[in-house]
Structure formats: structure tokens, C-alpha cells
C-alpha positions as CSV (number, residue, x, y, z in Angstrom):
1,M,0.4,-13.1,-0.5
2,M,3.3,-13.5,1.8
3,E,3.1,-14.6,5.4
4,Y,3.0,-11.5,7.6
5,K,5.2,-11.1,10.8
6,M,5.3,-7.4,11.1
7,I,1.8,-6.5,10.3
8,V,-1.7,-7.6,10.9
9,V,-4.4,-7.4,8.1
10,E,-8.1,-7.5,9.0
11,K,-10.8,-7.5,6.4
12,Q,-14.0,-5.7,7.3
13,E,-15.6,-5.7,3.7
14,P,-15.4,-3.5,2.0
15,L,-12.4,-2.3,4.1
16,T,-8.8,-3.7,4.5
17,I,-7.2,-2.7,7.8
18,I,-3.3,-2.9,7.8
19,R,-1.8,-2.6,11.2
20,I,1.8,-2.2,11.7
21,N,2.3,-4.6,14.7
22,R,5.7,-3.9,16.2
23,P,4.9,-2.1,19.4
24,E,8.1,-3.4,21.1
25,V,10.1,-1.1,18.8
26,D,7.4,1.7,18.6
27,N,6.3,0.3,15.2
28,K,9.6,1.2,13.5
29,I,9.7,-0.4,10.0
30,N,12.5,-2.3,8.7
31,R,13.0,-4.0,5.3
32,Q,10.6,-6.8,6.0
33,A,7.9,-4.4,7.4
34,V,7.8,-2.2,4.3
35,M,7.8,-5.4,2.0
36,E,4.7,-6.7,4.0
37,I,2.9,-3.4,4.0
38,S,3.5,-3.1,0.2
39,D,2.3,-6.6,-0.4
40,A,-0.9,-6.0,1.8
41,I,-1.8,-2.9,-0.3
42,D,-1.1,-4.7,-3.6
43,T,-3.4,-7.7,-2.3
44,A,-6.2,-5.3,-1.3
45,N,-6.1,-3.6,-4.7
46,A,-6.3,-7.0,-6.4
47,D,-9.5,-7.9,-4.2
48,P,-12.7,-6.5,-5.9
49,A,-14.5,-6.7,-2.6
50,M,-12.2,-4.4,-0.9
51,K,-12.8,-0.6,-1.8
52,V,-10.8,1.3,0.9
53,M,-7.6,0.5,2.9
54,I,-6.9,1.9,6.4
55,L,-3.3,2.0,7.7
56,T,-2.9,2.1,11.4
57,G,-0.5,0.9,14.3
58,T,-0.5,-0.9,17.4
59,G,0.2,0.8,20.8
60,E,1.5,4.2,21.6
61,F,3.1,4.8,18.1
62,F,1.6,4.9,14.7
63,C,5.1,4.6,13.5
64,R,8.4,6.0,14.9
65,G,10.3,5.8,11.5
66,G,12.6,3.4,10.1
67,Q,14.7,0.6,11.6
68,V,17.6,0.3,9.1
69,D,18.6,-3.2,8.6
70,S,22.1,-4.1,9.9
71,F,23.0,-0.5,10.8
72,P,25.7,0.7,11.8
73,D,27.8,-2.5,11.6
74,G,26.3,-4.5,8.8
75,Y,26.6,-4.6,5.0
76,L,25.9,-1.7,2.7
77,M,23.7,-3.7,0.6
78,D,21.4,-4.5,3.5
79,Q,21.1,-0.8,4.1
80,R,20.5,-0.1,0.4
81,D,17.8,-2.7,0.3
82,Y,16.1,-1.0,3.2
83,A,16.3,2.4,1.5
84,D,14.8,0.7,-1.7
85,G,12.0,-0.7,0.5
86,T,11.3,2.6,2.1
87,V,10.9,4.3,-1.3
88,Q,8.9,1.4,-2.7
89,V,6.2,1.5,0.0
90,Q,5.6,5.2,-0.8
91,E,5.4,4.2,-4.5
92,V,3.0,1.5,-3.8
93,I,0.8,3.9,-1.8
94,Y,0.9,6.5,-4.7
95,R,0.0,3.9,-7.5
96,S,-2.8,2.2,-5.4
97,R,-6.0,2.0,-7.2
98,K,-7.9,2.5,-4.1
99,P,-7.9,5.2,-1.3
100,I,-5.8,4.7,1.7
101,I,-6.5,6.3,5.1
102,A,-4.0,6.7,7.7
103,A,-5.6,6.1,11.3
104,V,-2.9,7.7,13.4
105,Q,-3.8,6.3,16.8
106,G,-0.4,7.4,18.4
107,H,2.5,9.3,17.4
108,A,4.2,9.6,13.9
109,F,7.8,10.5,13.8
110,A,10.4,10.4,10.9
111,G,9.1,7.8,8.2
112,G,5.8,7.6,10.1
113,L,5.1,11.3,9.3
114,S,6.0,10.5,5.6
115,I,3.6,7.6,5.4
116,T,1.0,9.7,7.1
117,E,1.6,12.4,4.4
118,G,1.6,9.7,1.6
119,C,-1.9,8.4,2.4
120,D,-4.9,10.2,0.8
121,L,-6.5,11.0,4.0
122,A,-5.5,11.0,7.8
123,V,-7.2,11.0,11.1
124,C,-5.3,11.2,14.4
125,G,-5.9,11.3,18.1
126,K,-5.9,14.4,20.3
127,D,-2.6,13.3,22.0
128,S,-0.8,12.4,18.7
129,R,2.5,14.1,18.1
130,F,4.4,14.4,14.8
131,G,8.0,15.1,14.0
132,L,11.1,14.6,11.8
133,T,13.6,13.6,14.3
134,E,16.3,12.2,12.2
135,L,19.0,14.7,13.2
136,Q,18.9,13.4,16.6
137,N,20.5,10.3,15.1
138,G,23.0,12.1,13.0
139,L,20.8,11.7,9.8
140,F,18.7,13.8,7.7
141,P,15.1,13.1,6.7
142,M,15.7,12.5,3.0
143,I,12.5,10.8,2.2
144,A,10.5,13.4,3.9
145,L,12.2,16.0,1.8
146,A,10.6,14.2,-1.2
147,I,7.2,13.6,0.5
148,N,6.6,16.3,3.1
149,G,8.7,18.9,1.3
150,K,5.7,19.3,-1.1
151,S,3.1,20.0,1.5
152,I,4.8,21.6,4.5
153,P,5.9,25.2,4.0
154,K,9.8,25.4,3.7
155,K,10.4,27.3,6.9
156,R,8.1,25.0,8.9
157,L,9.7,22.0,7.4
158,F,13.2,23.1,8.3
159,E,12.1,24.3,11.7
160,I,10.9,20.8,12.7
161,I,14.0,19.1,11.1
162,Y,16.7,21.5,12.6
163,E,15.2,21.6,16.0
164,S,13.9,18.1,16.0
165,K,10.6,19.8,17.0
166,E,7.5,17.8,17.7
167,I,4.2,19.3,16.7
168,D,0.8,18.5,18.3
169,A,-2.3,17.1,16.6
170,Q,-4.1,20.4,16.1
171,T,-0.9,21.9,14.3
172,A,-0.7,18.8,12.2
173,C,-4.3,19.5,11.2
174,D,-3.7,23.2,10.7
175,W,-0.6,22.2,8.3
176,H,-2.8,19.9,6.4
177,I,-0.9,16.8,7.6
178,V,-4.1,15.2,8.8
179,N,-7.7,16.0,8.1
180,E,-9.2,15.5,11.5
181,V,-8.5,15.2,15.1
182,V,-10.6,13.1,17.2
183,D,-10.6,11.4,20.8
184,N,-7.7,9.0,21.0
185,D,-10.1,6.0,21.3
186,K,-12.1,7.1,18.4
187,V,-9.4,7.2,15.6
188,L,-9.9,3.8,14.0
189,E,-13.7,4.2,14.3
190,R,-13.6,7.5,12.6
191,A,-11.4,6.2,9.9
192,I,-13.7,3.2,9.3
193,E,-16.7,5.6,9.1
194,I,-15.0,7.8,6.4
195,G,-13.8,4.6,4.6
196,R,-17.4,3.1,4.5
197,G,-18.6,6.4,3.1
198,I,-16.0,6.4,0.3
199,A,-16.7,2.7,-0.5
200,E,-20.3,3.8,-1.4
201,K,-19.0,6.0,-4.3
202,S,-18.1,4.9,-7.8
203,S,-14.8,2.9,-7.5
204,V,-14.0,3.5,-11.2
205,A,-14.5,7.2,-10.8
206,I,-12.1,7.1,-7.7
207,T,-9.6,4.9,-9.4
208,I,-9.3,7.1,-12.4
209,G,-9.4,10.4,-10.4
210,R,-6.8,9.3,-8.0
211,Q,-4.5,8.3,-10.8
212,A,-5.1,11.6,-12.5
213,Y,-4.0,13.5,-9.5
214,Y,-0.6,11.8,-9.4
215,E,-0.2,12.1,-13.2
216,M,-1.0,15.9,-13.1
217,V,0.5,17.0,-9.9
218,N,4.0,17.8,-11.6
219,M,2.6,18.8,-15.0
220,S,2.6,22.3,-16.3
221,Q,-0.8,23.9,-16.2
222,A,-1.4,23.4,-19.9
223,S,-0.5,19.8,-19.9
224,A,-2.6,19.1,-16.8
225,M,-5.7,20.7,-18.4
226,A,-5.2,18.7,-21.6
227,Y,-4.8,15.5,-19.5
228,A,-7.9,16.4,-17.4
229,K,-10.1,16.9,-20.4
230,A,-9.1,13.5,-21.9
231,T,-9.8,11.8,-18.5
232,L,-13.0,13.5,-18.1
233,L,-14.2,12.2,-21.5
234,N,-13.1,8.7,-20.5
235,L,-15.2,9.1,-17.2
236,L,-18.2,10.1,-19.1
237,W,-18.1,6.7,-20.9
238,T,-18.1,4.6,-17.8
239,E,-21.2,2.8,-16.7
240,D,-21.1,4.4,-13.3
241,A,-21.3,7.9,-14.6
242,Q,-24.0,7.2,-16.9
243,E,-25.9,5.3,-14.1
244,A,-25.5,8.4,-11.8
245,A,-27.1,10.7,-14.5
246,R,-30.0,8.3,-14.9
247,A,-30.4,8.0,-11.2
248,K,-30.5,11.8,-10.8
249,R,-33.0,12.1,-13.6
250,D,-35.3,9.4,-12.1
251,H,-34.9,10.8,-8.5
252,R,-33.4,7.6,-7.0
253,A,-30.1,6.5,-5.5
254,P,-27.5,5.2,-8.1
255,K,-26.4,1.6,-8.1
256,F,-22.6,1.6,-8.8
257,T,-21.0,-1.4,-10.3
258,G,-17.3,-0.1,-10.6
259,R,-17.5,-0.2,-14.4
């Protein structure tokens, strides 16, 4: 595990809380920050005691997007490394073996909105605001096209891009960017509550099911059904699935082992 300077990691077994800790720049993420987030996710995945991750921020912003290394006067390779890292952190989120919840305690703009979308679930505060504001800086939200473009309807997506338009928390919920809107001071508390509930479920079923989602999302219907059938058969052979069936038969709570 690397030494973290841009984030703070707290373990509340069975949860790992990863906090972007750059409030002086509105939690913008540079190359080092995305490397640290990626490492923290990989570390939590490797720890059998940790079942769920929560990604949050410090201060007024969850994340205000990217801080491109050495831009505009630096070296192209530094900027390319930043772009590689930004893509990498999304890939690390997608290939995670464990659920990741975004606790959006503040505002999420640009890359912050893409990270919110990348997480499995998201809770935000009533005063949180969201947007893709890159055009204000002469750029275009390229990563968001790949991430948010699959979930936000096209006309809504281009509306918030072209107009640099911010949307409020309830609109983000209506657009399925977040799952819940709660009081500002209850965001992390609610995310922890959700995380602890997930942690009680079969971790092997969650791992297999989460992986199946990302494998099937871009498949044809026929290929997805074939993959789903094979994955279901694999699940039926897990100890947790068999334990759940026996527990139901015996009218007791199942004791999952993650196998």
C-alpha cells in the first residue's frame, strides 16, 4: 500500500471509507490522487475483512473534477499520464470485487459526476449540486461521454454540457445519478447504514453478480442470457447459496462464509 497524501482511508470493519482530502482545491483530483484512490480500492479488495467501500470527500465538494498535471504550460506526457490515471480509476471501480458507494456530501462537477456514476450506489445531501462544466474551461467532458452517456438521456446530457448547467440533488435522483437524497449531515451516516446492510449478504454472490453485470452490459441479448445461465449454475454450487437454501428450509438466518 502506498503512502497517501491526497486521500484519507478509514476502516470501520466491514467497511472501508475512502475520503478525497483536498478541500483547498475543492477535492479536484490530479494524477497522484487517482493513483491513491485506485490503490485504496485495490487494497480493500484484497482485505477479506472489508466487504464494502464508501467513497466520499472533505468539505464543500465531493469532487470538482480533475486537476490536469502541468497544464497548460507543462509536458504532454504529464498530461497524458493524468488522462491515463483518470481512466484507470474508473476501470478500477468497475473491476472491483466489492460494492462501492458514493457518499456525495457536497457538490460533484465534471469528473466528480463521472465518479459518482461509476459507483454502484450513491447518496447525496439535499444541497448537493451536479454538473459537467468542462466547456467553461474550453474543454469537453470526454470521460463523461463514456461514463454518463450510458445513463443520462442524450438531450439531458448535452443540455448540462452545452449550458454548463448545474442540476440539484432531486434532479440527480430523478435522473438515477444518485439513489437517495438525505440531510446534508446524514450523507455518510446513510451510506454506512447501506454498506453494513450489504455486508451481511453473501460476498461471493455479490462478487460474481457484480462481475456479471459488467460482462453482460454490452453483450447482445442472446450472449447475455447464455452468460447469465452459466453464471447462475456457478452460483448454485457456492457454499453460500446452499447454506441459504438450508437456512430457509430450517427457518433460521443463514451464516454466510463468502465461499
